[in-house]
N, C-alpha and C positions, 0 to 999 in steps of 0.2 A: 576279783574272783567270782565266778558264776554262782557258787553256792551262797556267797554273801548277798547277792542280789535276791535270790529266792528267800533267804532268811529274812531280809528286811521287808520284802513285799508281804510275806505272810504275817510277820509281826505287825505290820501296819494294818492288816485286815483282821487282826485278832478279835476285835470287838464283834465282828460279824461271824467269823469262823467259829469262835468259841462262845457264841451267844447262849446265855443261860448256864454256862459251865464255870464253876468257881473252884473245883477241886483239881489239883495238879494231875493226878492219875488219869482222870477223865479227859483233861486237856491234852495230855500226851497222846492218848489213844486217838482222839479226834484229829490232832495235828498230823499224826502218822497216816491216818486214813486220807486226810486232805492232800498231803504231799504225794501219796501213792496215786491218788486219783488225778491230780493235776500235773504231776511231774513223774510219770511212770517211767520215763527214760533214765531216771537216776538209779544207779545201783543201790542195793540195800545199805551199804556203808555210808554213802553220801546222804541218803534219806535220814539216817540216824544223826549225822552231823547237822543236818538242817533242823531237825526237831530239837536237838540239844541247843543249837544257836538261838532258835526262837524262844525256847524256855528261858534261856539266860536273859534275853532282852525283856521278856515279860516279868521275870523276877526283878530285874533292875528297875522296872516301871511299877513294881509292887502290884501287879495285876492280880495276884492271888492273895491279897492281904487278908481275906476272910478264911483262907485255908490254913489251919494250924499245923499241917504236916510239913511245912517248909523247913528244909534243912540246908546244909551247905551243898548238897547234891542237887543237880538239876532234875534228877529222876525221882526225888522224894525220899521219904524215910526208908532206911534200911538198904539203900542202894550202894553199890560199890563201883559206879561208873567212872569213866575217865574224868580227870580234872577239867571242868568246864572252861577254865582259863586257857587251855590248850586248843580250844576249838577255833 
């Protein structure tokens, strides 16, 4: 799937793309901007799927270990987003 390729590419570049960012909320914003700038052809729904997929990978890698707002949601505390397992 094309989105999986983008998800994996950006997740592999996370150290550079998210340099200096350790808070999930800031990371989501930066990833959204990165996807929009580098993959402008994607419709908004696909960009959301990509950001969620990247966040899931980063969570599995404990990228945000210093961020104490980690919850079961890939979007952070208080979110009611879709189940990340369905991405």
